N, C-alpha and C positions, 0 to 999 in steps of 0.2 A: 419468549412465539414461537408458534409454528411455521415454520422457514416452508415456503412453499419452492419446490427445487425442479426449473427444468435445464435438459441435459439435451444440448444440437449440437449435429454433425459441423457444422459449420455456416456464419453468419459471416457477417462484416465488424461491428460495431457489440459489442454486447453491454456497455455504456449505451451508445445510438440506442440498441432495442431496448431495454427496458426503463430509459428515458418517454418513450412514445407510449411505453404500455404504461407508463407512471400519470402518465399525462388522459388516455386512455379507460385510465381509472382504477390500476392494479394494484394491488393492498401491499401499507410495507410487507415486511415477511419477504418478498418475490426473490430469487436469486434464479441469474440464468446465466448459466456455464455453455462453452464449446469448447468443442477439441481442435476446432481453430477459427483463428479471425483476417479477416483478409484485411481491413482498414481497422487495425487495431493502435489504442490513440497513448501517447504518455502525456506527460506537459507540455504545456507550449506548444500540445503540436505537433512534438515530434510521434515517429512513426515507429510502429511497435508490433516486430514479426518474431513468431519462433517457430518449428516446424509440428504439420499436424499430430496431436498427442504428445508433445512433449511437456506440455504445462497445463500446469490448472490455471485458467479464464473466466474469469466468474465476476457478476456483476451484483452488487445485494441491495434492495430495495427500503430506505430509510422513509419516512416520513417527524419533520420537522413544525413545530408551528410557528416561528420565528425567522428571520434570517441566522439572528445569533447562538455562538457558537456551535453552527453547523461544520469546523476543524475536529467535534470530536466525535461525531461516528468513522472520520479517516485514521483516531487515533485507534479507534476502537476496534478499528477495521487489522492494523497494522499489530497489536497486541495477540490481539485473536492469530493472529499469521505466525506468530510468535511461539505460541501456546502449543497451537499444530502442528509446528514443524520439534519442537520438543516431545509433545507426546506420540507421533505417527512412525518421527525417524531415529526419537534421538538426538534430533541436530537443537544446538544451542547458534539463537539467532540473534538483531540486536535490531533497533531501527534504526537508520537517520536519517534525519528531520530535511524535509517533512513527508517523507513518503516516498524513500527506498527501503527492503528487509533487509540486511545485510547478515554475511557470515562474513567471520573478521572480517576483511577488506574489500571483499564482494559482493557483488550485489544477486541478491535468488532472489526479488521483487518488488516489481516499482505495484505506486495506487493509484487509480486516479479517481477521485470528488467529482461529481459534477451534479449542475440541479437542477431543477422545472417548477416552478408556477402550480397549484394543484388545489384542488375544492380546503383541499381539510391541511389548505399553507405552503409549504415545500416539501419536493420528492424528493430526498437525498440519495443518488445514483453511488457507493463507492466499489470502484473495481477494481478488482489484483490480478496479476501475472505471475502465479508465480512459474520458476522451471522448478519440475520436476525428476523429472526422466532426461536426460540428455548424455549423447553417443558419449562414451569410455575418452574420444576422442577431438579433446574443446576445441576451435576455431583456433586459431595464434592465437589472433588479433583480440582473444576472449579472453586464454588463460587469464590470464591477472586481474578483471576486474569483474568478471561472472562466473555467479559456479550455478548447483542445479541440486536438487536433494539428494541425489542416490549416487548424486558423486562421493559427497560430504557420509553417508553413514555407509557407504560401501554396499547398499542394495537397492534391487528397485524397490521403488515406494507407490502405493495405489492414488494416484489424483481424488477418485472419490472420496478414499482414506480422508487424506488431506483438509476435504471439507469439511467434512462429514463436523471434522475437531473443533474445528476454525466456526462454524456457525453454532457448535455447544459450547465453546469458548467465549460467542459473539453472549449466550444467551445465558454466562454464569457471569456477563458483565458487571461490575457495584460502580455505578458511575461514580458516584459518587469520591470513589476512590481511582477514578480514573487517570487526571493532574498524575496526580506522584507514581502509578502507575510505566503513564507513559513517561515521564522523570529520568526514572529509572531504567529507562527499558534505553534512555536514548546513546547511542554511540558517538555519537555530535558532542556533545558536555563534554569540558574540562580538552576535546582539539584543537589543536589552530585551523582554523579552515577558511577555506578565501569563499569569501559569496558572490558571484555573479551575475548582475542585477545589469535590464536593461542600460542603465545610465552612466550607472558605477561598476569596478570594485570595490570586498568591502574585507580586509583580511584584520586578524587579528584569532581570540580564544571565546570561542564556545561558554558561556556561563551556565549558561540559565537558559529555559525554555518560558514563559509567565503564559500565566488558568489558559490568555487569548490565545495559545499557539505562538504567539512571536518566538522567535531566536532569540537571546540579546546573546551580541558576541561585544569583547571586551578589543578593541582597540587601541592604536597607541595615542588617539585627541580627544576617549574617550567611550563611553556604551551606547551601540546601533540597537536598537530594535529594530529586525527585522520579518517581514510583514510573507517578504512574498523572497523568490531567488532562489536557485542553483549552488548547494553548498561538496564544494569541493574539500575533502579532509586533509590532510598537508599532515606530511609526514616532518 
C-alpha cells in the first residue's frame, strides 16, 4: 500500500480527524500523526494524554467491504508495532488482549479502532499511541505499569523511524497467517487473568484466542469466550 502520511503539530484526536476525512473520501492508506493530542481517547472513552513530542500518536485508515473481521486490522497494527520496536530499538514487545503493546509487564502502547460507513463499505481507523521518548524519571505512580522505547533501549528513539517501520511491517503482512502470528505474540495466553466487564468480573486462565478475536478463558465452571472486557494479568 502506498501510504499517505500527514504530520500535524496538534489536534484533538487523530482518530476523530481521520474518521471525518474518511467520510469525506480520504483513501485507504492515509495516516495522520500528531505531536500532541488534546482529546486523545483510549478504550471505553478513557482520556489518553502524553507530553508533546513524547509519543508516536498516529491513526491509520483501512477500508473493509463488510463488518466481519474488522478485529484483524487491530491485530495487524499491533503486530506491526511489535515488529517496529524490534527493528528500530531492538526492544522485544508482546501483545496483551485486546489492544495493548507490552514490554515485560509494562504498557508501551495502546490501540483503539473505530469505524464509519463509507461508499466503499466500512472505513476502519486504527489509532495507536506509543510511548517513545520519556524523561529518565518516570512518575512514581507509573513506574510499575508503563514504559517507553527510549527507557527500554537506553538511547533516543526517532518517532518517524518507528512509524516508517510500522508501515513497512503492515505492507508485508501475510493476512492468511495473521491469526497464528497474533496468537504467538499474545502474552495473555497461558496467564491467570481477571476480565473486568460492565456486568461481571471473570477470573481464570486465558487458554486461546479464536480466529474471530474472542478470548477463551478457562474458569472454575468451564470455558468462557470473551468478546469485550479489560484484562488484568494476574501474578
